[in-house]
MMTF fields as JSON, N, C-alpha, C and O atoms, coordinates in Angstrom:
{
  "mmtfVersion": "1.0.0",
  "mmtfProducer": "UNKNOWN",
  "numBonds": 255,
  "numAtoms": 256,
  "numGroups": 64,
  "numChains": 1,
  "numModels": 1,
  "chainsPerModel": [1],
  "groupsPerChain": [64],
  "chainIdList": ["A"],
  "bondAtomList": [4, 2, 8, 6, 12, 10, 16, 14, 20, 18, 24, 22, 28, 26, 32, 30, 36, 34, 40, 38, 44, 42, 48, 46, 52, 50, 56, 54, 60, 58, 64, 62, 68, 66, 72, 70, 76, 74, 80, 78, 84, 82, 88, 86, 92, 90, 96, 94, 100, 98, 104, 102, 108, 106, 112, 110, 116, 114, 120, 118, 124, 122, 128, 126, 132, 130, 136, 134, 140, 138, 144, 142, 148, 146, 152, 150, 156, 154, 160, 158, 164, 162, 168, 166, 172, 170, 176, 174, 180, 178, 184, 182, 188, 186, 192, 190, 196, 194, 200, 198, 204, 202, 208, 206, 212, 210, 216, 214, 220, 218, 224, 222, 228, 226, 232, 230, 236, 234, 240, 238, 244, 242, 248, 246, 252, 250],
  "bondOrderList": [1, 1, 1, 1, 1, 1, 1, 1, 1, 1, 1, 1, 1, 1, 1, 1, 1, 1, 1, 1, 1, 1, 1, 1, 1, 1, 1, 1, 1, 1, 1, 1, 1, 1, 1, 1, 1, 1, 1, 1, 1, 1, 1, 1, 1, 1, 1, 1, 1, 1, 1, 1, 1, 1, 1, 1, 1, 1, 1, 1, 1, 1, 1],
  "groupList": [{"groupName": "MET", "atomNameList": ["N", "CA", "C", "O"], "elementList": ["N", "C", "C", "O"], "formalChargeList": [0, 0, 0, 0], "bondAtomList": [1, 0, 2, 1, 3, 2], "bondOrderList": [1, 1, 2], "singleLetterCode": "M", "chemCompType": "L-PEPTIDE LINKING"}, {"groupName": "LEU", "atomNameList": ["N", "CA", "C", "O"], "elementList": ["N", "C", "C", "O"], "formalChargeList": [0, 0, 0, 0], "bondAtomList": [1, 0, 2, 1, 3, 2], "bondOrderList": [1, 1, 2], "singleLetterCode": "L", "chemCompType": "L-PEPTIDE LINKING"}, {"groupName": "ILE", "atomNameList": ["N", "CA", "C", "O"], "elementList": ["N", "C", "C", "O"], "formalChargeList": [0, 0, 0, 0], "bondAtomList": [1, 0, 2, 1, 3, 2], "bondOrderList": [1, 1, 2], "singleLetterCode": "I", "chemCompType": "L-PEPTIDE LINKING"}, {"groupName": "PRO", "atomNameList": ["N", "CA", "C", "O"], "elementList": ["N", "C", "C", "O"], "formalChargeList": [0, 0, 0, 0], "bondAtomList": [1, 0, 2, 1, 3, 2], "bondOrderList": [1, 1, 2], "singleLetterCode": "P", "chemCompType": "L-PEPTIDE LINKING"}, {"groupName": "LYS", "atomNameList": ["N", "CA", "C", "O"], "elementList": ["N", "C", "C", "O"], "formalChargeList": [0, 0, 0, 0], "bondAtomList": [1, 0, 2, 1, 3, 2], "bondOrderList": [1, 1, 2], "singleLetterCode": "K", "chemCompType": "L-PEPTIDE LINKING"}, {"groupName": "ASP", "atomNameList": ["N", "CA", "C", "O"], "elementList": ["N", "C", "C", "O"], "formalChargeList": [0, 0, 0, 0], "bondAtomList": [1, 0, 2, 1, 3, 2], "bondOrderList": [1, 1, 2], "singleLetterCode": "D", "chemCompType": "L-PEPTIDE LINKING"}, {"groupName": "GLY", "atomNameList": ["N", "CA", "C", "O"], "elementList": ["N", "C", "C", "O"], "formalChargeList": [0, 0, 0, 0], "bondAtomList": [1, 0, 2, 1, 3, 2], "bondOrderList": [1, 1, 2], "singleLetterCode": "G", "chemCompType": "PEPTIDE LINKING"}, {"groupName": "GLU", "atomNameList": ["N", "CA", "C", "O"], "elementList": ["N", "C", "C", "O"], "formalChargeList": [0, 0, 0, 0], "bondAtomList": [1, 0, 2, 1, 3, 2], "bondOrderList": [1, 1, 2], "singleLetterCode": "E", "chemCompType": "L-PEPTIDE LINKING"}, {"groupName": "ASN", "atomNameList": ["N", "CA", "C", "O"], "elementList": ["N", "C", "C", "O"], "formalChargeList": [0, 0, 0, 0], "bondAtomList": [1, 0, 2, 1, 3, 2], "bondOrderList": [1, 1, 2], "singleLetterCode": "N", "chemCompType": "L-PEPTIDE LINKING"}, {"groupName": "ALA", "atomNameList": ["N", "CA", "C", "O"], "elementList": ["N", "C", "C", "O"], "formalChargeList": [0, 0, 0, 0], "bondAtomList": [1, 0, 2, 1, 3, 2], "bondOrderList": [1, 1, 2], "singleLetterCode": "A", "chemCompType": "L-PEPTIDE LINKING"}, {"groupName": "ARG", "atomNameList": ["N", "CA", "C", "O"], "elementList": ["N", "C", "C", "O"], "formalChargeList": [0, 0, 0, 0], "bondAtomList": [1, 0, 2, 1, 3, 2], "bondOrderList": [1, 1, 2], "singleLetterCode": "R", "chemCompType": "L-PEPTIDE LINKING"}, {"groupName": "TYR", "atomNameList": ["N", "CA", "C", "O"], "elementList": ["N", "C", "C", "O"], "formalChargeList": [0, 0, 0, 0], "bondAtomList": [1, 0, 2, 1, 3, 2], "bondOrderList": [1, 1, 2], "singleLetterCode": "Y", "chemCompType": "L-PEPTIDE LINKING"}, {"groupName": "PHE", "atomNameList": ["N", "CA", "C", "O"], "elementList": ["N", "C", "C", "O"], "formalChargeList": [0, 0, 0, 0], "bondAtomList": [1, 0, 2, 1, 3, 2], "bondOrderList": [1, 1, 2], "singleLetterCode": "F", "chemCompType": "L-PEPTIDE LINKING"}, {"groupName": "THR", "atomNameList": ["N", "CA", "C", "O"], "elementList": ["N", "C", "C", "O"], "formalChargeList": [0, 0, 0, 0], "bondAtomList": [1, 0, 2, 1, 3, 2], "bondOrderList": [1, 1, 2], "singleLetterCode": "T", "chemCompType": "L-PEPTIDE LINKING"}, {"groupName": "VAL", "atomNameList": ["N", "CA", "C", "O"], "elementList": ["N", "C", "C", "O"], "formalChargeList": [0, 0, 0, 0], "bondAtomList": [1, 0, 2, 1, 3, 2], "bondOrderList": [1, 1, 2], "singleLetterCode": "V", "chemCompType": "L-PEPTIDE LINKING"}, {"groupName": "GLN", "atomNameList": ["N", "CA", "C", "O"], "elementList": ["N", "C", "C", "O"], "formalChargeList": [0, 0, 0, 0], "bondAtomList": [1, 0, 2, 1, 3, 2], "bondOrderList": [1, 1, 2], "singleLetterCode": "Q", "chemCompType": "L-PEPTIDE LINKING"}, {"groupName": "SER", "atomNameList": ["N", "CA", "C", "O"], "elementList": ["N", "C", "C", "O"], "formalChargeList": [0, 0, 0, 0], "bondAtomList": [1, 0, 2, 1, 3, 2], "bondOrderList": [1, 1, 2], "singleLetterCode": "S", "chemCompType": "L-PEPTIDE LINKING"}],
  "groupTypeList": [0, 1, 2, 2, 3, 2, 4, 5, 6, 7, 8, 2, 5, 4, 9, 1, 4, 10, 11, 4, 10, 4, 12, 5, 4, 13, 6, 13, 14, 10, 15, 1, 10, 16, 10, 15, 15, 12, 13, 4, 3, 16, 14, 9, 10, 10, 9, 7, 14, 15, 4, 9, 15, 11, 2, 15, 10, 1, 4, 5, 16, 9, 7, 16],
  "groupIdList": [1, 2, 3, 4, 5, 6, 7, 8, 9, 10, 11, 12, 13, 14, 15, 16, 17, 18, 19, 20, 21, 22, 23, 24, 25, 26, 27, 28, 29, 30, 31, 32, 33, 34, 35, 36, 37, 38, 39, 40, 41, 42, 43, 44, 45, 46, 47, 48, 49, 50, 51, 52, 53, 54, 55, 56, 57, 58, 59, 60, 61, 62, 63, 64],
  "secStructList": [7, 7, 7, 7, 7, 7, 7, 6, 6, 7, 7, 2, 2, 2, 2, 2, 2, 2, 2, 2, 2, 2, 2, 2, 2, 2, 6, 2, 2, 2, 2, 2, 2, 2, 2, 6, 1, 7, 7, 7, 2, 2, 2, 2, 2, 2, 2, 2, 2, 2, 2, 2, 2, 2, 2, 2, 2, 2, 2, 2, 2, 2, 2, 7],
  "xCoordList": [30.201, 29.248, 27.99, 28.06, 26.848, 25.578, 25.082, 25.102, 24.644, 24.089, 22.666, 22.407, 21.747, 20.333, 19.871, 19.714, 19.655, 19.155, 17.707, 16.872, 17.419, 16.066, 15.458, 16.038, 14.288, 13.596, 12.897, 12.624, 12.611, 11.928, 10.545, 9.773, 10.243, 8.935, 8.746, 7.633, 9.825, 9.697, 9.629, 10.326, 8.785, 8.622, 9.911, 10.513, 10.331, 11.568, 11.438, 12.432, 10.221, 10.022, 10.3, 10.87, 9.901, 10.161, 11.663, 12.191, 12.34, 13.779, 14.508, 15.461, 14.058, 14.66, 14.434, 15.32, 13.258, 12.941, 13.838, 14.321, 14.066, 14.962, 16.386, 17.083, 16.805, 18.147, 18.305, 19.299, 17.314, 17.38, 17.414, 18.161, 16.621, 16.579, 17.936, 18.437, 18.514, 19.806, 20.9, 21.793, 20.827, 21.799, 21.726, 22.763, 20.524, 20.361, 20.925, 21.524, 20.737, 21.215, 22.739, 23.295, 23.419, 24.871, 25.471, 26.597, 24.745, 25.231, 26.3, 27.114, 26.319, 27.338, 27.261, 28.287, 26.065, 25.897, 26.31, 26.991, 25.9, 26.29, 27.804, 28.376, 28.444, 29.892, 30.579, 31.548, 30.089, 30.674, 30.523, 31.456, 29.364, 29.137, 30.015, 30.512, 30.208, 31.048, 32.509, 33.265, 32.924, 34.319, 34.631, 35.79, 33.616, 33.866, 34.684, 35.448, 34.529, 35.337, 35.805, 35.147, 36.943, 37.541, 36.931, 36.808, 36.548, 36.109, 37.093, 37.468, 37.498, 38.455, 37.828, 36.62, 38.624, 38.089, 37.367, 36.373, 37.87, 37.223, 35.836, 34.909, 35.686, 34.392, 33.425, 32.246, 33.921, 33.083, 32.614, 31.454, 33.513, 33.151, 32.119, 31.176, 32.287, 31.336, 29.944, 28.94, 29.889, 28.603, 27.963, 26.748, 28.797, 28.29, 27.693, 26.645, 28.369, 27.885, 26.585, 25.654, 26.523, 25.312, 24.136, 23.013, 24.379, 23.321, 22.828, 21.626, 23.756, 23.391, 22.582, 21.629, 22.961, 22.206, 20.791, 19.832, 20.667, 19.357, 18.461, 17.292, 19.0, 18.223, 17.822, 16.707, 18.745, 18.432, 17.32, 16.445, 17.344, 16.271, 14.931, 13.908, 14.929, 13.692, 13.151, 11.949, 14.035, 13.604, 13.084, 12.093, 13.761, 13.33, 11.965, 11.124, 11.753, 10.462, 9.339, 8.187, 9.664, 8.655, 8.252, 7.104, 9.188, 8.877, 8.009, 7.186, 8.19, 7.451, 6.006, 5.264],
  "yCoordList": [-34.576, -35.215, -35.523, -36.039, -35.198, -35.451, -36.844, -37.263, -37.542, -38.881, -38.867, -38.529, -39.235, -39.277, -40.726, -41.224, -41.399, -42.776, -42.786, -42.04, -43.629, -43.735, -45.039, -46.114, -44.919, -46.095, -46.841, -46.276, -48.111, -48.916, -48.34, -48.082, -48.144, -47.648, -46.152, -45.643, -45.445, -43.999, -43.256, -43.591, -42.256, -41.454, -40.674, -40.136, -40.615, -39.918, -38.421, -37.762, -37.876, -36.451, -36.109, -35.06, -36.988, -36.757, -36.813, -36.004, -37.766, -37.897, -36.671, -36.177, -36.194, -35.015, -33.784, -32.94, -33.69, -32.578, -32.623, -31.583, -33.816, -33.964, -33.555, -32.906, -33.951, -33.6, -32.084, -31.516, -31.445, -29.992, -29.282, -28.318, -29.74, -29.135, -29.289, -28.353, -30.485, -30.748, -29.908, -29.396, -29.774, -28.986, -27.52, -26.874, -26.984, -25.599, -25.379, -24.338, -26.346, -26.197, -26.181, -25.569, -26.842, -26.864, -25.521, -25.216, -24.71, -23.387, -23.417, -22.497, -24.441, -24.586, -23.476, -22.912, -23.156, -22.133, -20.765, -20.006, -20.448, -19.167, -19.058, -18.0, -20.143, -20.143, -19.933, -19.179, -20.59, -20.425, -18.99, -18.424, -18.41, -17.032, -16.053, -15.086, -16.294, -15.384, -15.507, -14.548, -16.652, -16.86, -16.374, -16.384, -15.951, -15.498, -14.212, -13.98, -13.378, -12.168, -11.945, -12.349, -11.3, -11.065, -9.815, -8.782, -9.917, -8.74, -8.508, -9.431, -7.264, -6.93, -7.185, -7.015, -7.59, -7.857, -6.651, -6.812, -5.441, -4.247, -4.055, -3.635, -4.357, -4.223, -5.289, -5.01, -6.487, -7.568, -7.238, -7.468, -6.703, -6.33, -5.211, -5.243, -4.224, -3.118, -3.625, -3.183, -4.549, -5.116, -5.896, -5.855, -6.608, -7.381, -6.454, -6.752, -5.329, -4.371, -3.722, -3.537, -3.379, -2.775, -3.735, -3.319, -4.997, -5.991, -6.12, -6.229, -6.107, -6.193, -4.974, -5.097, -3.796, -2.579, -2.656, -2.278, -3.144, -3.274, -4.222, -3.919, -5.359, -6.341, -5.767, -5.99, -5.022, -4.414, -3.387, -3.307, -2.597, -1.616, -2.315, -1.844, -3.428, -4.184, -4.697, -4.626, -5.21, -5.73, -4.602, -4.774, -3.439, -2.294, -1.778, -1.42, -1.742, -1.245, -2.243, -1.845, -3.518, -4.536, -4.454, -4.733, -4.074, -3.957, -2.745, -2.772, -1.677, -0.436, -0.526, 0.445],
  "zCoordList": [-3.375, -4.245, -3.438, -2.322, -4.021, -3.354, -3.693, -4.851, -2.685, -2.879, -2.371, -1.216, -3.242, -2.898, -3.029, -4.143, -1.916, -2.024, -2.499, -1.987, -3.474, -4.017, -3.516, -3.665, -2.924, -2.389, -3.515, -4.574, -3.275, -4.288, -4.567, -3.643, -5.828, -6.219, -5.999, -6.127, -5.668, -5.429, -6.761, -7.719, -6.79, -7.99, -8.247, -7.317, -9.516, -9.868, -9.6, -9.295, -9.709, -9.449, -7.984, -7.685, -7.083, -5.657, -5.38, -4.618, -6.0, -5.803, -6.364, -5.761, -7.504, -8.102, -7.227, -7.088, -6.648, -5.752, -4.517, -4.07, -3.96, -2.812, -3.181, -2.402, -4.39, -4.854, -4.964, -4.51, -5.57, -5.735, -4.396, -4.228, -3.439, -2.109, -1.411, -0.788, -1.528, -0.898, -1.566, -0.891, -2.87, -3.63, -3.223, -3.075, -3.039, -2.617, -1.216, -0.945, -0.333, 1.04, 1.127, 2.039, 0.199, 0.24, -0.151, 0.243, -0.919, -1.302, -2.37, -2.451, -3.183, -4.212, -5.241, -5.622, -5.693, -6.724, -6.187, -6.877, -4.955, -4.358, -4.241, -4.5, -3.855, -3.702, -5.059, -5.15, -6.1, -7.428, -7.919, -8.488, -7.701, -8.144, -7.382, -7.958, -6.1, -5.321, -5.71, -5.556, -6.207, -6.593, -8.002, -8.416, -8.74, -10.107, -10.133, -11.07, -9.109, -9.051, -7.622, -6.663, -7.503, -6.192, -5.573, -6.231, -4.295, -3.559, -2.425, -1.702, -2.289, -1.242, 0.117, 0.278, 1.094, 2.43, 3.039, 3.747, 2.761, 3.314, 2.704, 3.398, 1.425, 0.762, 1.282, 1.501, 1.474, 2.0, 3.411, 3.756, 4.219, 5.594, 5.6, 6.391, 4.727, 4.646, 4.255, 4.814, 3.297, 2.882, 4.023, 4.212, 4.783, 5.922, 6.987, 7.56, 7.245, 8.242, 7.759, 8.543, 6.475, 5.934, 6.013, 6.299, 5.765, 5.858, 7.296, 7.54, 8.239, 9.65, 10.077, 10.845, 9.58, 9.896, 9.342, 10.015, 8.119, 7.486, 8.275, 8.516, 8.675, 9.433, 10.787, 11.26, 11.412, 12.701, 12.569, 13.431, 11.495, 11.256, 11.065, 11.563, 10.351, 10.152, 11.48, 11.736, 12.318, 13.624, 14.514, 15.223, 14.474, 15.29, 14.836, 15.661, 13.519, 13.02, 13.31, 13.483, 13.363, 13.668, 15.136, 15.48, 16.003, 17.431, 17.723, 18.638, 16.945, 17.189, 16.795, 16.945]
}
C-alpha cells in the first residue's frame, strides 16, 4: 500500500502527482500486465537476449 503524507496547505494536485510518480516507480501495472498470461521461461529468456542485443547495437552505433 502506498502512503503519501500530505503537508499542511499542500495543493492536492501536487500530492496526486507525487502519488502517481510513486505508483509508476513500483511497477504495479507492469507486473499485473505481465501476469495476465503465462510466458514460457525460454521465450522470456529469448526476449531478454534480444533486448540486450538491441541495446548493445545502439551503444555501438553511438560510439561510431
